[in-house]
Backbone bond lengths (Angstrom), bond angles and torsions (degrees), N, CA, C in turn:
res aa  C-N    CA-C-N  psi(-1)  N-CA   C-N-CA  omega(-1)  CA-C   N-CA-C  phi
1 M - - - 1.438 - - 1.515 108.11 -
2 S 1.320 117.60 132.46 1.460 120.08 179.85 1.529 110.30 -83.65
3 E 1.299 114.89 149.10 1.459 121.34 -179.56 1.526 109.00 -86.43
4 I 1.314 116.28 134.69 1.457 121.73 179.67 1.520 108.84 -87.04
5 N 1.329 116.38 128.47 1.459 121.24 177.19 1.519 108.38 -86.29
6 S 1.320 117.08 108.60 1.458 121.47 -178.47 1.522 111.43 -103.85
7 S 1.305 117.08 18.71 1.462 120.89 -178.51 1.524 110.34 -65.68
8 K 1.292 114.95 132.87 1.459 122.87 177.74 1.523 108.22 -118.40
9 T 1.304 115.67 161.65 1.459 120.06 176.06 1.524 108.93 -100.80
10 V 1.313 114.85 124.39 1.454 122.61 179.74 1.528 107.72 -112.98
11 S 1.325 116.05 128.32 1.462 120.10 174.99 1.519 108.77 -111.57
12 I 1.310 115.66 131.76 1.453 122.54 177.54 1.517 107.29 -115.37
13 I 1.320 116.18 120.86 1.462 121.12 177.28 1.521 106.84 -103.71
14 S 1.307 115.88 114.30 1.454 121.65 -178.13 1.528 108.59 -104.10
15 R 1.330 116.26 114.60 1.466 122.24 -172.81 1.526 114.16 -113.71
16 Q 1.308 117.77 -4.51 1.463 120.93 -172.92 1.528 112.21 -100.67
17 A 1.316 115.42 150.24 1.457 121.12 174.15 1.532 108.54 -59.89
18 P 1.323 117.42 157.92 1.467 119.35 -173.40 1.524 115.03 -66.86
19 Y 1.315 118.09 -22.66 1.466 120.55 -175.88 1.530 108.77 -132.74
20 G 1.304 116.01 158.00 1.457 120.43 179.97 1.523 112.23 108.67
21 S 1.315 116.81 -22.16 1.459 122.32 172.88 1.526 106.69 -150.94
22 N 1.316 115.51 172.64 1.470 118.31 -178.53 1.526 112.64 -96.23
23 R 1.319 118.96 5.59 1.465 121.04 -175.80 1.526 113.36 -64.65
24 A 1.310 117.74 -37.51 1.469 119.53 178.86 1.525 110.16 -63.80
25 H 1.313 116.53 -42.19 1.466 120.35 178.35 1.532 110.98 -68.74
26 Q 1.335 117.42 -35.38 1.456 120.59 177.17 1.529 110.33 -64.55
27 S 1.326 116.64 -40.51 1.464 120.31 177.83 1.519 110.51 -58.79
28 L 1.317 115.99 -45.76 1.458 120.99 179.30 1.530 110.96 -63.05
29 D 1.317 116.93 -43.41 1.461 120.47 179.35 1.529 111.35 -60.84
30 I 1.330 117.19 -41.63 1.468 120.89 179.04 1.525 109.96 -64.07
31 A 1.327 116.36 -44.17 1.461 120.22 -179.65 1.522 111.51 -61.32
32 L 1.312 116.77 -45.81 1.462 120.19 -179.10 1.524 111.70 -66.93
33 A 1.324 116.91 -40.19 1.464 120.00 179.08 1.529 110.41 -64.14
34 A 1.315 116.88 -43.16 1.473 119.58 178.74 1.523 110.51 -62.16
35 A 1.322 116.60 -41.67 1.464 120.35 -179.20 1.523 111.35 -65.85
36 V 1.323 117.29 -39.56 1.467 120.77 178.63 1.521 110.55 -60.80
37 F 1.330 116.90 -33.58 1.459 120.87 178.72 1.529 111.49 -92.79
38 E 1.322 115.03 23.77 1.461 124.36 171.95 1.527 114.11 58.19
39 Q 1.322 115.61 36.80 1.456 120.73 173.35 1.522 107.94 -94.20
40 A 1.310 116.95 145.75 1.462 120.65 174.78 1.530 107.31 -73.61
41 V 1.328 116.56 132.87 1.461 120.76 -175.48 1.522 110.52 -119.55
42 N 1.325 115.01 129.39 1.460 122.78 167.55 1.520 106.22 -106.59
43 Y 1.321 116.63 119.21 1.464 121.05 -179.39 1.521 106.43 -108.28
44 I 1.330 116.18 115.78 1.457 122.22 -172.76 1.522 109.56 -116.43
45 F 1.325 116.11 131.09 1.463 121.88 178.46 1.522 109.31 -112.39
46 M 1.332 114.83 123.20 1.460 121.48 -179.14 1.524 108.99 -136.96
47 G 1.327 115.55 163.89 1.465 119.98 176.78 1.513 110.44 55.77
48 D 1.330 115.92 -140.48 1.465 120.49 179.70 1.527 112.44 -68.01
49 G 1.318 117.25 -8.85 1.461 120.60 176.38 1.520 112.73 -61.30
50 V 1.339 117.80 -24.52 1.465 119.33 179.05 1.529 111.38 -64.61
51 Y 1.339 117.02 -23.29 1.474 119.34 177.12 1.525 112.21 -64.96
52 Q 1.328 117.47 -21.19 1.466 120.46 178.03 1.518 111.72 -62.98
53 L 1.318 116.78 -23.12 1.458 122.22 -173.29 1.525 113.48 -94.63
54 L 1.316 117.36 -2.06 1.462 119.70 -178.77 1.525 111.60 -65.93
55 G 1.310 116.16 139.24 1.456 120.70 176.87 1.523 110.65 -75.80
56 N 1.291 116.47 171.28 1.460 124.19 176.54 1.520 113.76 61.15
57 Q 1.314 117.62 31.72 1.459 120.15 174.71 1.523 108.81 -81.51
58 N 1.315 115.02 146.37 1.453 120.69 175.31 1.526 107.38 -148.09
59 A 1.305 116.20 105.09 1.460 121.43 -174.96 1.521 113.41 -97.13
60 T 1.318 117.62 10.46 1.470 119.12 -177.32 1.525 112.09 -65.11
61 S 1.319 117.85 -30.74 1.462 119.65 -178.97 1.526 112.09 -68.28
62 I 1.326 118.09 -20.96 1.461 120.89 175.94 1.532 110.57 -106.08
63 Q 1.313 115.21 16.68 1.461 123.94 176.93 1.528 111.80 52.91
64 S 1.323 114.36 50.48 1.454 121.42 179.25 1.524 108.72 -133.96
65 K 1.314 115.19 162.88 1.454 119.73 174.95 1.524 108.54 -79.67
66 T 1.312 116.85 141.03 1.456 121.58 178.24 1.523 108.28 -74.91
67 L 1.320 115.65 112.73 1.454 121.67 -171.45 1.522 113.18 -63.77
68 V 1.311 117.99 -40.32 1.462 119.43 -176.00 1.529 111.60 -61.31
69 N 1.320 117.94 -28.90 1.470 120.20 176.80 1.523 110.83 -62.36
70 A 1.319 116.84 -41.04 1.463 120.34 178.36 1.528 110.56 -70.74
71 L 1.321 117.34 -38.18 1.464 120.44 179.95 1.529 111.76 -63.64
72 E 1.319 116.33 -29.49 1.458 120.05 -179.83 1.527 112.54 -67.75
73 T 1.332 118.09 -12.18 1.467 121.68 -179.81 1.531 112.78 -98.08
74 L 1.324 117.77 6.48 1.466 120.31 -177.48 1.528 112.69 -55.19
75 D 1.319 116.42 -38.44 1.468 118.81 -178.30 1.528 112.04 -63.77
76 L 1.323 117.87 -27.36 1.460 120.64 176.89 1.527 111.67 -64.66
77 Y 1.320 115.94 -25.27 1.461 121.94 178.36 1.524 111.83 -94.81
78 G 1.307 116.83 3.73 1.455 120.67 179.69 1.516 113.96 82.40
79 I 1.314 116.88 14.14 1.467 120.89 179.30 1.525 107.74 -91.72
80 E 1.308 114.63 103.43 1.462 120.34 -177.09 1.523 112.69 -116.29
81 S 1.323 116.91 -13.95 1.466 121.14 -179.17 1.525 109.16 -91.20
82 I 1.327 114.36 84.46 1.467 122.02 -177.61 1.520 107.19 -115.30
83 F 1.337 114.92 126.88 1.456 120.38 -174.79 1.521 110.57 -126.97
84 I 1.324 114.67 142.90 1.462 121.33 178.32 1.520 108.09 -123.75
85 D 1.313 115.65 131.76 1.455 121.44 178.44 1.532 109.65 -71.19
86 S 1.326 115.81 118.45 1.466 120.91 -177.09 1.523 112.02 -62.16
87 Q 1.325 117.53 -37.47 1.462 120.37 -179.42 1.525 111.07 -66.01
88 S 1.319 117.63 -38.08 1.471 120.99 177.96 1.524 110.90 -62.52
89 L 1.348 116.67 -39.48 1.466 119.69 176.36 1.523 110.52 -62.51
90 R 1.327 116.26 -49.24 1.469 120.41 -178.89 1.523 111.54 -59.11
91 E 1.327 117.05 -44.79 1.465 121.36 -178.17 1.525 112.22 -62.26
92 R 1.318 117.38 -23.29 1.470 122.26 -178.85 1.526 112.39 -106.82
93 N 1.320 115.56 12.03 1.473 122.23 179.92 1.518 112.39 53.07
94 L 1.324 116.07 42.16 1.460 121.76 178.52 1.526 109.20 -109.92
95 T 1.323 114.63 153.01 1.461 121.20 176.76 1.521 107.98 -125.39
96 P 1.322 118.09 165.22 1.473 120.11 177.23 1.531 112.55 -56.40
97 K 1.315 118.17 -28.49 1.467 120.65 179.41 1.523 112.20 -66.88
98 D 1.338 117.50 -21.30 1.464 121.57 179.19 1.528 112.49 -78.12
99 L 1.313 116.79 -12.56 1.460 121.54 -171.25 1.526 112.22 -96.79
100 A 1.308 115.52 143.53 1.462 121.33 -179.51 1.521 112.21 -89.44
101 L 1.318 117.10 -6.83 1.456 121.58 -174.59 1.519 109.67 -119.88
102 N 1.312 116.16 136.86 1.452 121.15 176.53 1.524 107.91 -83.02
103 A 1.317 116.41 120.50 1.463 120.64 -177.22 1.514 109.52 -148.59
104 S 1.318 115.89 166.17 1.465 121.69 177.73 1.520 109.11 -85.69
105 I 1.307 115.56 126.03 1.461 120.62 176.78 1.519 106.90 -92.95
106 V 1.333 115.79 120.86 1.456 120.98 -171.89 1.531 110.71 -132.43
107 S 1.329 114.83 163.12 1.458 120.90 178.06 1.527 110.14 -80.45
108 R 1.324 115.05 166.65 1.465 118.96 177.13 1.520 111.34 -65.60
109 G 1.310 116.81 -30.34 1.461 119.99 175.84 1.519 111.56 -63.18
110 E 1.332 116.43 -41.33 1.464 120.60 177.49 1.523 111.01 -66.95
111 I 1.329 116.84 -37.50 1.468 120.56 177.30 1.522 109.52 -63.44
112 A 1.319 117.04 -41.37 1.471 120.45 178.51 1.525 110.82 -59.79
113 K 1.324 117.72 -39.97 1.468 121.16 178.28 1.524 110.90 -64.91
114 I 1.326 116.42 -42.21 1.470 120.97 179.13 1.522 110.09 -61.58
115 V 1.315 116.56 -44.47 1.463 121.41 -178.65 1.529 110.70 -65.63
116 R 1.314 117.28 -43.46 1.473 120.71 179.65 1.536 111.55 -61.93
117 A 1.317 117.41 -31.83 1.460 121.24 -178.56 1.531 112.89 -83.84
118 S 1.321 117.61 -1.87 1.465 122.26 -176.82 1.520 111.47 -86.98
119 D 1.327 115.38 149.26 1.449 120.72 174.90 1.526 111.67 -79.55
120 S 1.347 116.17 -34.80 1.459 122.40 178.95 1.513 108.87 -138.64
121 V 1.334 115.69 145.67 1.465 120.84 179.28 1.520 108.43 -133.33
122 F 1.321 115.63 130.54 1.459 122.53 173.98 1.517 106.89 -114.31
123 N 1.318 116.46 123.14 1.447 122.28 -175.79 1.524 108.26 -115.54
124 L 1.324 115.02 99.30 1.458 120.13 -178.06 1.496 108.94 -116.10
């Protein structure tokens, strides 16, 4: 009997700053859960979500887990399709050197193509 490949592509758009709400952590939880169930994951950072990728974060003073530390383990879960909106970086005067995570910096047009090709999209 042949095995049916039921893998779907899930795109998660993370738009929130890393602290102040639980949306950034929810985005990460969705990405990890999808990866555990062998779904292809596109993890997209836009708007204030690009702040999640900044290096030298330390959230202990607000009694929270430092999100970027968890994001650095995405490859262990097989999540390699990580995209950053180039316009969001420019608007926040950030460069790839400011980021702790290696990711593809893409235009909003490219993000739109990725989202259209996805089976499911979570926009947080």
